[in-house]
Residue, then its C-alpha position, 0 to 999 in steps of 0.5 A: m659332809k664336805s663343804e661342796t655339797p649342796i646343804h639343801a639335797n633331796t635326800l639325807p644320806p643312808e640311814g640318816k649319817s653324814l657322808k663323812e663324819g667325824g669328831f665334834l670339834s673337827q669342822p670345816k672353817a665354813v661351820w665355824a664362820v656359820m656358827f660365830a654369825c649365829i652367836i652374834s644374831f642370838m645376842g641380839i635376843g638377849l641384848v633386848d631384855p635388860i632394857l624392855p622396863a627402861i623402853a617402858t618408863q622413858l616412852d611412856a609405854s605400858p608392858s603390853q605395848v613393848s611387848l610388841l616388840f617381840t610380837s612383831y618380830n616373831f609374827v614377821t619372823g614366823v611368817a618370813m620362814l614360809i620363803t627361806g627355802f624358797v629363796s635360798s635355793r634360787i640365790g644360794v645359801k650364802k647370799t641368803l644368809l648375807s642377806g639376812i645379816l644386812l637387814t638385821v644391822v639396818f633395821a636394828a640401827l633403825a629401830g634404836s634411831s626411834d623415839t616411839i614405840a610405834q616405830i621400833v615395833g615396825f622396825r623390829g618387823g623388819w629384823g624379824l625378816g632377817n633374822a628369818l632368812f639367816i636362822a633357817t638358812a644358818l641352820s641347815a648349812i651347819v647340818g649339812l656342811s658338818t662332818s659330825g652327822t646331824a645330831k652332833a651339828i645341832i649341839l654346834y648350833e644350840a651351843a652357838l644359841g646358849l652361848g650368845i642369849a647368854v653373852g646378849p644380856l651382859l652386854g645388852g646390860e652395860l650398852g642399857s646402862i647409858s641408853w636404851r639406845g644402846p643395845f640396838f646399836g650394839v646388835s647392829v654393829l655385831m651384825a655387821l661384824a657377822f656380815v665380814a665373817v660369813t663373807v670372807l670364811l664363808p665358801k660359795i655353795p652351790k646351789p641345789k639342782t632343784t629348787s624349792k617351792l612356796s608350797d614346800p613348808f605346808k606340804a611339810l606340815a601334812f607329816p603328822s611328826l613335823m605338826t606334832l612337834g609345831i603343835v608342842a613348840f607353838l604351846y610351849n612358847f607361851g611359856f618361853f616368851t612369857l619368860m622373856a618379855y614379861s618376867p623382867y618387870v617383876m624382877e625390879l632389877d636395874e639394866h645391869g641385874l636383869g643383864y646377870v640373870f639372863f646371862g645365868w639363864g643363858l649359860l645353863l641353857a648352852i651347857t645342858s643344850v650341848f653337855v646334858a640333853p643328848r644324854i638324857q636323850s640317849r637313855f631316856g629317849t626323845v619323847r619322855s624327855m622332852a615330856v619331862m623337860l616341859t613339865l619341869f618348866a610348867i612347875d618353874l612357871l608356877a613357881m614365879a607365879i607364887g613369887t610374884v603373889m608373894g611379892s618375892p622378886t628373889t623366887v622369880i629371879v631364882c626361877v628364871i635361872v633355872a628355866g634356862a636348864f629346861l629350856g635348853i635341853n628341851n630346845t636341843l631334843i626338839t630340834t634334832a627331832v625336827m631335823e629326822s621327823a619327816p622325808v624332806e629337805r632339811s631346810t624345809a623341815s626347819a622352815a615348816y616347824s619354825f612357822v608354827r611355834f613362831m605364831g607362838g611366839a608373836v601372839s604370847p608376848f602381848l597377851a602375857g602384858k594384857l593378863a597383867e593389865w586385866f587381871s593380876a600381876e602373876m596371872p601371866f605366868y599361870f597361863g603360861a604354864a597352863m599352855v605349856v602343860i596342854g604342850v606336853v599333853a599333845l605331846l603324849l596324844r600324838r607320840r606315835h607320830l615320833s616313834h621313829i625319831d630315836a632310831a633316826i638321831s641314833h643312826 
């Protein structure tokens, strides 16, 4: 698809194809600019993980209080997703991307300058607003500007996600060993570089002929296929954010050690999302593959719970890294399915789906910390596993609504 084509077109090209399909790596420079910014943005997620125990110790906070960093971030991100199409269709894709990046630069720096948990939680909410404006628009931009078709464009996006999440913890561990404030300032500096890259490399993209309405994401959720994927993601995010926000407390590692663990997790996520997910989807189909991957993830969470009961941090460490494979495959499968799930604009489908799934990401980190305080250290893993299993059940019970996905992806 040529770069001057509006990415918010109201209709997809015939049979879901790009207008001009090229090689996987033969992309316009605009795609690479957005992908570079995505890598840096996703580094911001992983940078924070290695410092969670340090923040709890140095600011005299409980794990559930520190988990509010994820809760405020995910809640604001989810709600803000509802306005991303409304905003980008009025000010344009490039300005929306730059606005999101700029908000992240400012609020990450403010979080690093904070002295209390409450301040960090509040500034993480502002960070979430920037994240929503950037991420939702970036996904639709890569899909719309790519010359390789929807499926391959999403693989590029997932590759950026995996690389960012993999590299982020390494940098976060290094900066966090100096001060817990370091990763926050690191995100601010990196996103400032992304701001420059998008400003210079991304051409001006014409606004769409029709503007999005605030009601569009809610209307999109009326399609059973999109709502099904949102429900599944909402449920499995309880397991995902238990891993992200709670597992650092039971691995008994310092900032460097946690950085290496989450680097391994992110690296496996990146590799499987790019090289394994397409093969599995092609051979076994989207719904079956998602059901298997999520079931394996639930089993992995159960193994983390058992490792915690046995007092074996090594078991938890291995399981966290292995989970990257299951999540990498599932992320690519479900993101690709969302893009083909309903006859609405891709940006609208992404916003509606993300609103639902991020609500799970808002509740689960805080609940994981509270479950550990109320019951036992292993209870968050048991609960996360149970929610993922319920997600699998929901997927299978509603699979008839997704019967068209594989045909749409293959064309």
